[in-house]
C-alpha positions in Angstrom: 56.2 -84.6 -21.2 54.7 -81.4 -19.4 56.1 -80.3 -16.4 53.5 -81.1 -14.3 54.3 -84.8 -15.2 55.7 -86.8 -12.4 59.4 -87.7 -13.0 59.6 -91.4 -13.2 62.9 -92.8 -11.8 62.9 -95.6 -14.5 65.6 -94.0 -16.6 65.6 -95.0 -20.3 68.4 -94.1 -22.8 65.3 -94.0 -25.6 63.9 -90.8 -23.8 65.1 -87.5 -25.6 67.6 -85.7 -23.2 65.2 -82.6 -23.1 62.7 -84.3 -21.3 65.1 -84.1 -18.1 65.5 -80.5 -18.3 62.8 -79.2 -16.4 61.1 -81.1 -13.5 58.5 -78.7 -12.1 56.0 -76.1 -13.9 57.2 -72.3 -13.1 54.5 -70.1 -11.5 55.3 -66.4 -12.1 55.5 -63.8 -9.2 57.3 -65.9 -6.9 60.0 -63.3 -5.9 63.6 -64.5 -5.3 65.3 -63.0 -2.4 67.1 -59.8 -2.4 69.8 -61.1 -0.4 71.8 -62.6 -3.5 73.6 -59.3 -4.1 75.2 -59.4 -0.2 75.9 -63.4 -0.2 79.7 -64.4 -0.1 80.9 -66.6 -2.6 84.2 -67.6 -1.1 83.1 -71.0 0.0 82.2 -72.0 -3.6 84.7 -72.5 -6.3 83.9 -70.9 -10.0 83.6 -73.3 -13.0 83.9 -73.2 -16.2 83.9 -75.7 -19.4 86.6 -75.3 -22.2 84.8 -74.3 -25.2 81.6 -72.7 -23.7 81.2 -69.0 -22.8 80.0 -69.1 -18.9 81.2 -69.4 -15.7 79.4 -70.1 -12.5 79.9 -70.9 -9.0 79.2 -74.2 -7.4 79.7 -75.9 -4.1 81.3 -78.7 -5.7 83.1 -80.1 -8.5 80.1 -81.0 -11.1 79.5 -83.9 -12.9 79.3 -83.4 -16.7 78.2 -85.2 -19.7 78.6 -84.4 -23.0 76.3 -85.9 -26.1 75.3 -85.1 -29.6 71.7 -85.5 -30.2 69.1 -85.2 -32.9 66.0 -83.7 -30.7 65.3 -80.4 -32.2 63.2 -79.8 -35.3 65.5 -76.8 -36.2 68.8 -78.0 -35.3 70.2 -81.4 -35.9 72.8 -83.4 -34.5 73.2 -80.8 -31.9 76.0 -81.1 -29.0 74.6 -80.6 -25.8 75.9 -80.7 -22.2 74.4 -81.7 -19.1 76.2 -80.3 -15.7 75.0 -81.1 -12.3 75.7 -80.6 -8.3 74.0 -81.0 -5.3 74.5 -79.5 -1.7 72.1 -78.9 0.8 69.0 -80.0 -0.4 69.5 -78.0 -3.5 70.6 -79.3 -7.3 72.0 -76.8 -9.6 72.4 -77.6 -13.1 73.5 -76.2 -16.4 72.4 -77.2 -19.8 74.3 -76.0 -22.8 72.8 -76.4 -26.2 75.0 -75.8 -29.5 73.4 -73.1 -31.7 75.6 -71.8 -34.3 74.8 -68.9 -36.3 71.5 -68.5 -34.0 69.5 -71.2 -36.1 67.5 -71.3 -33.1 66.0 -68.7 -31.1 65.7 -68.4 -27.2 61.9 -68.3 -27.7 61.7 -71.3 -30.0 64.1 -73.6 -27.5 62.2 -72.3 -24.5 58.9 -73.4 -26.1 60.5 -76.7 -27.0 61.8 -77.7 -23.7 59.4 -75.9 -21.4 55.9 -75.3 -22.9 55.4 -71.7 -21.7 51.5 -71.3 -21.2 49.9 -67.5 -22.0 49.7 -67.2 -18.3 53.3 -67.1 -17.8 55.5 -64.1 -18.5 59.2 -64.2 -17.9 61.5 -61.7 -16.6 63.7 -60.1 -19.5 67.4 -60.5 -18.6 70.8 -59.2 -20.2 74.1 -60.3 -18.9 77.5 -59.4 -20.6 75.6 -58.2 -23.5 73.6 -61.1 -24.0 69.8 -61.5 -23.6 67.8 -63.9 -21.4 64.8 -64.7 -19.8 64.0 -65.8 -16.2 61.3 -68.1 -14.7 60.8 -68.6 -10.9 58.3 -71.2 -9.4 57.3 -72.3 -5.8 55.3 -75.7 -5.9 54.3 -77.8 -2.8 57.7 -77.6 -0.7 60.0 -77.1 -3.4 61.3 -73.7 -5.3 63.7 -72.7 -8.0 64.7 -70.2 -10.6 65.6 -70.8 -14.4 67.7 -68.7 -16.4 68.0 -68.9 -20.3 70.6 -67.0 -22.3 71.6 -67.0 -25.9 74.7 -66.0 -27.6 76.3 -66.5 -30.9 76.7 -70.0 -30.6 75.2 -71.3 -27.8 71.9 -71.5 -25.7 72.2 -71.9 -21.6 69.9 -73.1 -19.0 71.0 -72.4 -15.5 68.6 -73.9 -13.3 68.3 -74.4 -9.4 65.6 -76.2 -7.6 65.6 -76.9 -3.8 63.8 -78.2 -0.9 62.4 -76.5 1.7 64.4 -79.0 4.2 67.4 -77.7 2.6 68.9 -74.4 2.2 67.5 -72.9 -1.1 66.7 -69.2 0.0 70.8 -69.0 0.4 71.8 -71.5 -2.3 70.1 -70.6 -4.9 70.6 -66.8 -5.0 74.1 -67.3 -4.6 74.4 -69.6 -7.8 72.3 -67.4 -9.8 74.2 -64.3 -8.7 77.4 -66.0 -9.8 76.4 -66.5 -13.5 78.7 -64.8 -15.9 78.8 -65.1 -19.9 81.7 -63.7 -21.7 84.1 -64.7 -24.4 86.9 -65.8 -22.2 85.4 -67.2 -19.0 87.6 -68.1 -15.8 87.3 -70.7 -13.4 88.3 -74.3 -12.5 87.7 -76.2 -15.7 84.7 -78.8 -15.4 86.0 -82.4 -16.5 83.7 -85.1 -18.2 82.6 -87.4 -15.7 80.8 -88.0 -12.2 82.3 -84.9 -10.5 83.3 -84.8 -7.0 80.1 -84.5 -4.4 80.6 -83.0 -1.3 79.6 -86.4 0.4 81.6 -88.9 -1.6 80.4 -92.1 -2.5 80.8 -94.7 0.6 82.9 -98.1 0.1 80.7 -101.3 -0.6 81.0 -102.2 3.0 79.7 -98.6 4.1 77.0 -98.7 1.8 75.5 -102.3 3.0 75.7 -100.9 6.5 73.6 -97.6 5.9 71.6 -97.5 9.1 68.2 -96.8 7.2 67.4 -97.3 3.5 63.6 -97.2 2.5 61.6 -98.3 -0.3 59.9 -95.7 -2.2 56.6 -96.9 -0.9 57.7 -96.1 2.7 58.4 -92.7 2.0 56.4 -89.2 2.4 57.8 -87.8 -0.8 59.8 -89.7 -3.5 63.3 -88.3 -4.6 63.0 -86.0 -7.4 65.4 -86.3 -10.1 66.5 -83.1 -11.6 69.5 -84.3 -14.3 69.8 -87.7 -15.5 72.1 -88.1 -18.4 71.7 -90.9 -20.9 74.5 -93.3 -21.8 75.8 -93.3 -25.2 76.4 -96.2 -27.3 80.0 -97.7 -27.5 81.4 -98.1 -31.2 81.8 -101.8 -30.6 78.2 -102.0 -29.3 77.3 -100.2 -32.7 79.3 -102.6 -34.8 77.8 -105.6 -33.3 74.1 -104.4 -33.4 73.7 -104.8 -29.6 70.6 -103.8 -28.3 69.1 -104.6 -24.6 68.6 -103.1 -21.3 71.1 -102.6 -18.2 69.6 -102.9 -15.1 71.3 -101.4 -12.0 70.2 -101.7 -8.4 71.3 -98.6 -6.0 70.8 -96.2 -3.4 69.4 -92.7 -4.0 71.2 -91.5 -0.4 70.1 -88.9 1.8 73.3 -87.1 0.9 72.1 -86.6 -2.9 74.5 -88.9 -4.3 74.0 -92.1 -6.1 76.0 -95.0 -4.1 75.7 -99.0 -3.4 75.6 -99.4 -7.4 75.1 -103.2 -8.2 74.5 -104.9 -11.6 71.2 -106.9 -12.0 71.5 -107.3 -15.7 74.4 -106.2 -17.7 75.2 -106.0 -21.2 78.2 -106.5 -23.5 80.9 -104.1 -25.3 81.0 -101.6 -22.6 77.3 -100.8 -22.2 77.2 -101.8 -18.6 79.9 -99.6 -17.5 78.4 -96.7 -19.7 75.0 -97.0 -17.7 76.9 -97.2 -14.5 78.8 -93.7 -15.3 75.5 -92.2 -16.3 74.1 -93.3 -12.9 77.0 -91.9 -11.1 75.9 -88.5 -12.9 72.4 -88.3 -11.5 71.5 -85.4 -9.4 68.3 -85.3 -7.4 66.7 -83.9 -4.3 66.6 -86.7 -1.7 63.5 -88.3 -0.6 61.8 -87.3 2.4 60.1 -89.0 5.1 58.8 -87.6 8.7 60.4 -83.9 7.7 63.9 -85.5 7.1 66.0 -86.5 3.8 66.2 -90.4 3.6 67.9 -93.0 1.6 65.7 -95.2 -0.8 66.5 -98.1 -3.2 66.0 -97.8 -6.5 66.0 -99.8 -9.7 67.2 -98.0 -12.8 67.1 -99.6 -16.4 68.7 -98.2 -19.3 67.6 -99.1 -22.6 69.9 -99.5 -25.6 68.1 -99.4 -28.9 69.7 -98.4 -32.2 66.9 -97.5 -34.0 
């Protein structure tokens, strides 16, 4: 999948995790605001992950999924993490890739998940004694920054993508300028799970009475999924050789959270619960209609296949 391919809202556990890493093609030459050095971070908290080598400031407690996947031709059974947060029209995400003894180079991973063309020249970076590369993009009404870093044991991707209806010119530099890579990072430890969005999910009654929820056909621009962790099999489902699809109906709300989740078609042995947990961790830029973020109905399908 190239970066210009539309991100489908039909989610499948059979799709490689890395196809979700990048949602749009970077465009060189789009400058970032120089105000990042003067932005105060007092209203955000600094977060870290146990066993990782980074800390970063985020507007809320992020969602985090940890998986072991086999998607790289160079690194087999690699542990990867997807961390995501949303606020004010901007999604902030961190992807971590185990890379013991630097078995994979930074350029190899960038080429694998990003598909850099000859026309794109990244900016070289250095942070905490570690090297990295940066890409910036500006496409239609969205902009963003991606920074890749390599350490002795990991490769990291820090990504921020925002809509012009939100606050990307403040939020993105704020996020990027807060990144630290060091052996003993400090901050609030991120916990596996859905995190705590700024706008918590409403109750069932609140979700059903939401004043305006549209279909995807009624909006000017559909929701743009930035992070979409895939659910893992339960041991019981593996032992019983269970395969099939969990279908969920939900709302991608204007506040950037997945709400009102209902089960249209479930599966046994905990797979339905795994699908719901994955859905709650989706981070996206909300759909747009008439210059405003709006809520839309979405059907999510998670396919569970053993082979």
